C-alpha positions in Angstrom: 0.0 0.0 0.0 2.7 2.4 0.9 4.4 2.0 -2.5 1.2 2.9 -4.3 0.9 6.0 -2.1 4.4 7.1 -2.7 3.9 6.8 -6.4 0.9 9.1 -6.1 2.5 11.8 -4.0 4.4 14.1 -6.3 4.6 17.4 -4.4 5.5 18.5 -0.9 3.1 21.0 0.4 1.5 22.0 3.7 3.2 20.3 6.6 1.1 17.7 8.4 1.1 15.5 11.5 -0.5 12.2 12.1 -3.2 12.3 14.8 -4.6 9.3 16.7 -6.7 9.5 19.9 -5.2 6.3 21.4 -1.8 8.0 21.4 -3.1 11.1 23.2 -3.3 13.2 20.1 -0.5 13.9 17.7 1.7 10.9 16.8 4.4 12.1 14.4 5.1 14.9 12.1 4.4 13.9 8.5 7.2 16.1 7.0 6.0 18.2 4.1 4.1 15.4 2.5 0.4 15.9 2.5 -1.4 18.5 0.5 -4.9 17.1 1.1 -5.9 17.2 -2.6 -5.3 14.9 -5.5 -1.8 14.0 -4.4 -2.6 13.2 -0.7 -6.1 12.0 0.0 -5.0 8.4 -1.1 -3.4 8.1 2.3 -6.8 8.5 3.9 -8.2 5.8 1.6 -5.3 3.5 2.7 -6.1 4.2 6.3 -9.8 3.8 5.8 -9.5 0.5 4.0 -7.0 -0.8 6.6 -9.4 0.3 9.4 -11.8 -2.6 8.7 -9.2 -5.2 7.6 -8.6 -7.1 4.4 -11.1 -10.0 4.7 -14.4 -8.2 4.7 -16.6 -9.3 1.8 -18.1 -5.9 1.2 -15.8 -3.0 2.0 -17.9 0.1 2.2 -16.4 3.6 2.7 -18.5 6.7 3.1 -16.7 10.0 2.3 -18.2 13.1 4.0 -17.1 16.2 2.2 -17.5 19.5 4.0 -18.3 21.6 0.9 -20.4 21.3 -2.2 -19.2 19.1 -5.1 -18.2 22.1 -7.3 -15.3 23.2 -5.1 -12.0 22.8 -7.0 -10.4 21.2 -4.0 -13.3 18.7 -3.7 -13.1 17.8 -7.3 -9.3 17.1 -7.1 -9.8 15.1 -3.9 -12.5 13.0 -5.6 -10.3 12.3 -8.6 -7.4 11.3 -6.3 -9.5 8.9 -4.4 -10.9 7.4 -7.6 -7.5 7.0 -9.1 -6.2 5.2 -5.9 -9.1 2.8 -5.7 -8.9 2.0 -9.4 -5.5 0.3 -8.6 -6.9 -1.7 -5.7 -7.6 -5.4 -6.4 -10.2 -5.6 -3.7 -13.9 -4.8 -4.2 -14.6 -1.5 -2.5 -18.0 0.2 -2.5 -17.4 4.0 -2.3 -20.1 6.4 -1.3 -19.9 10.2 -1.1 -22.0 12.9 0.6 -21.3 16.6 0.0 -22.7 18.1 3.2 -22.3 21.8 2.1 -22.2 22.8 5.8 -20.6 26.2 5.1 -23.7 27.4 3.3 -26.3 25.3 5.1 -25.1 25.3 8.7 -28.4 26.2 10.6 -29.7 23.7 13.1 -32.7 22.9 11.0 -30.5 22.1 8.0 -28.3 19.9 10.2 -31.2 17.9 11.5 -32.6 17.3 8.0 -29.1 16.2 6.9 -28.8 13.8 9.7 -32.2 12.2 8.9 -31.3 12.0 5.3 -28.0 10.2 5.9 -29.5 8.0 8.5 -32.3 6.8 6.2 -30.1 6.5 3.1 -27.5 4.2 4.8 -29.9 2.2 7.0 -29.5 -0.8 4.7 -25.9 -0.3 3.9 -23.6 -1.1 6.9 -20.5 1.0 6.6 -16.9 -0.1 7.4 -15.2 3.3 7.5 -15.9 7.0 7.4 -13.6 9.4 5.7 -14.2 13.1 6.5 -12.8 16.0 4.4 -12.8 19.3 6.2 -13.3 20.5 9.8 -17.1 20.7 9.6 -17.4 17.2 8.2 -15.2 15.8 11.0 -17.3 17.6 13.6 -20.5 16.2 12.0 -19.1 12.7 12.0 -17.9 12.9 15.6 -21.2 14.2 16.9 -23.6 12.2 14.8 -22.1 8.9 13.6 -23.9 7.1 16.4 -27.1 7.7 14.4 -26.0 6.5 11.0 -22.7 4.6 11.4 -22.3 3.5 15.1 -18.9 2.1 15.9 -17.5 2.8 12.4 -13.9 4.1 12.5 -13.2 7.6 11.4 -10.3 8.7 9.2 -10.1 12.5 8.7 -8.1 15.0 6.7 -8.1 18.7 5.6 -8.3 20.0 9.1 -5.9 22.3 11.0 -6.8 21.0 14.4 -9.0 18.4 16.1 -12.2 19.9 17.7 -11.8 20.5 21.4 -15.5 20.7 22.2 -16.5 17.4 20.7 -15.3 14.0 22.2 -12.9 12.3 19.9 -13.1 8.5 20.1 -10.1 6.1 20.2 -10.9 4.9 16.7 -10.5 8.3 15.0 -7.2 8.7 13.0 -6.1 11.3 10.5 -3.7 13.9 9.5 -3.6 17.6 10.5 -2.8 20.1 7.8 -0.4 22.9 8.4 -1.0 25.9 6.2 2.0 28.1 6.9 1.1 31.7 7.6 4.5 32.4 9.2 6.4 30.8 6.4 4.4 32.8 3.8 5.2 36.1 5.5 8.9 35.1 5.8 8.8 34.3 2.1 7.2 37.7 1.4 10.0 39.4 3.4 12.6 37.7 1.2 10.8 38.7 -2.0 10.0 42.2 -0.8 12.8 43.2 1.5 11.7 46.9 1.5 8.0 46.2 2.4 6.8 47.5 5.7 3.1 46.5 6.0 1.0 43.3 5.4 -2.7 43.1 5.2 -4.3 39.7 6.0 -7.7 39.3 4.4 -10.6 37.0 5.5 -14.3 36.7 4.8 -17.3 36.5 7.0 -18.2 32.8 7.1 -17.4 30.9 10.3 -14.4 29.2 8.6 -13.1 32.6 7.5 -13.4 34.0 11.0 -11.6 31.0 12.4 -8.8 31.7 10.0 -8.5 35.3 11.2 -8.3 34.1 14.8 -5.6 31.6 13.9 -3.6 34.2 12.0 -3.8 36.6 14.9 -2.6 34.0 17.3 0.3 33.0 15.0 1.7 36.4 14.0 -0.2 39.1 15.9 0.3 42.6 14.8 4.0 42.4 14.0 5.9 39.6 12.3 9.0 39.2 10.0 9.5 42.9 10.1 5.9 43.7 8.9 3.2 45.7 10.7 0.1 43.6 10.2 -3.4 44.8 9.5 -6.5 42.5 9.5 -9.3 43.2 7.1 -12.6 41.3 7.2 -16.4 42.0 7.3 -16.5 43.6 3.9 -18.5 42.9 0.7 -16.5 41.5 -2.2 -16.6 44.9 -3.9 -15.3 46.6 -0.8 -12.5 44.0 -0.6 -11.6 44.8 -4.2 -11.6 48.5 -3.5 -9.4 48.0 -0.4 -6.9 45.9 -2.3 -6.8 48.4 -5.1 -5.7 51.0 -2.7 -2.7 49.1 -1.3 0.7 50.4 -2.2 3.1 48.3 -4.3 5.6 48.1 -1.5 3.2 46.2 0.8 1.9 42.7 1.0 -1.7 41.2 0.8 -2.2 37.8 2.2 -5.6 36.3 1.3 -6.6 33.3 3.5 -10.2 32.5 2.7 -13.5 34.1 1.6 -16.3 31.6 1.8 -18.8 34.4 2.3 -18.7 38.2 2.3 -20.4 40.6 4.7 -23.5 40.6 2.5 -23.9 36.9 3.0 -23.0 36.1 -0.6 -21.2 32.7 -0.9 -18.1 32.2 -3.0 -15.6 29.5 -4.0 -12.6 30.8 -2.0 -10.2 30.5 -4.9 -12.5 32.5 -7.2 -13.0 35.2 -4.6 -9.2 35.4 -4.0 -8.6 35.7 -7.8 -11.2 38.5 -8.2 -9.6 40.4 -5.3 -6.1 39.8 -6.3 -6.5 41.0 -9.9 -7.4 44.5 -8.5 -4.6 44.6 -5.9 -2.0 47.3 -5.9 0.2 45.0 -3.7 1.6 41.6 -4.5 -0.8 38.9 -3.3 0.2 35.8 -1.3 -1.7 32.7 -0.1 -1.2 29.6 1.9 -3.2 27.5 -0.6 -1.5 26.3 -3.7 -4.9 26.1 -5.5 -4.9 30.0 -5.5 -1.9 30.2 -7.7 -3.6 31.0 -11.0 -1.5 33.9 -12.2 -3.0 36.6 -9.9 -1.6 35.3 -6.6 2.2 35.6 -6.5 3.4 33.0 -4.0 3.0 31.3 -0.7 4.9 29.0 1.6 3.3 25.7 0.6 6.2 23.4 -0.2 9.6 22.2 0.8 12.9 23.0 -1.0 13.8 20.3 -3.5 17.1 19.5 -1.7 15.0 18.1 1.1 12.9 15.8 -1.0 15.1 12.7 -0.7 15.0 12.5 3.1 11.4 13.7 3.2 10.4 10.7 1.0 12.2 8.3 3.4 10.6 9.8 6.4 7.1 9.8 4.7 7.5 6.1 4.0 7.9 5.4 7.7 5.0 7.7 8.6 2.6 6.1 6.1 3.4 2.7 7.6 2.6 4.1 11.1 -0.7 5.5 9.9 -1.7 2.2 8.4 -0.7 0.3 11.5 -2.7 2.6 13.7 -5.8 2.4 11.5 -5.6 -1.4 11.7 -5.9 -1.5 15.5 -9.0 -3.5 16.6 -11.8 -1.4 18.0 
């Protein structure tokens, strides 16, 4: 299994750590290996398949995606999983649900979603749950007893494990590290004369959590920059703000799932529409934003490290598989 995974992973982005509840949380740093997209989600498939062993006659995996199916990252993840499973000799039944929790997060929406999933899979006993995104993980942790009792959880595309929801011993996954500090340090090297950075986030709960994380990481001064935080604007106001930035400053766009008017966006598209108007060079921690309007971001490891990163990743993948195989 590890060999197939290593053949799939071709880039080194977003530092990750393996997480397992039985080990008291984080287990081991995963180097620079996992960008939880086409190149990396296969590791979760490996862990999910391993979680229910290799002798089951019907191996059923349910993937819970946080966002709608049209998100670029969701599409790449789906393609990566399909590509990995196409090479597996075993018969695996794969099911997917796009929860769209960012846009439909009210309690009434949640209860309807729970009933829908519960009724849909009542006659399909599941063997593993894969969750993509923090809201999907939170949903699985809180509600799996109603539609998949006792089924192990494998998670990815989260920065941290929820602290307000109990995490069972059979939950295993990888924590992504989107490097705000590294991106500002890169901006300092590229723009040694710049004095000020603006960090931009939208109005959705995920966007607000990003602002809180950034403030905790870099505060109001970091890497020689004075840092401003801008949020709570409409997309048009974000564009106007960006247009007024001087060329000797930095704009770091984290995420805009929704603006102050409640309009929802694909974050990459919102970032591109803001960046194209910006008077300052634009940075991001997401490689999917690099479309010609975003200059750069700290999302990978230097090539000179690749050899030893590969060797370390090989060990970490074996650890992940072993943890997922532990009996419940």
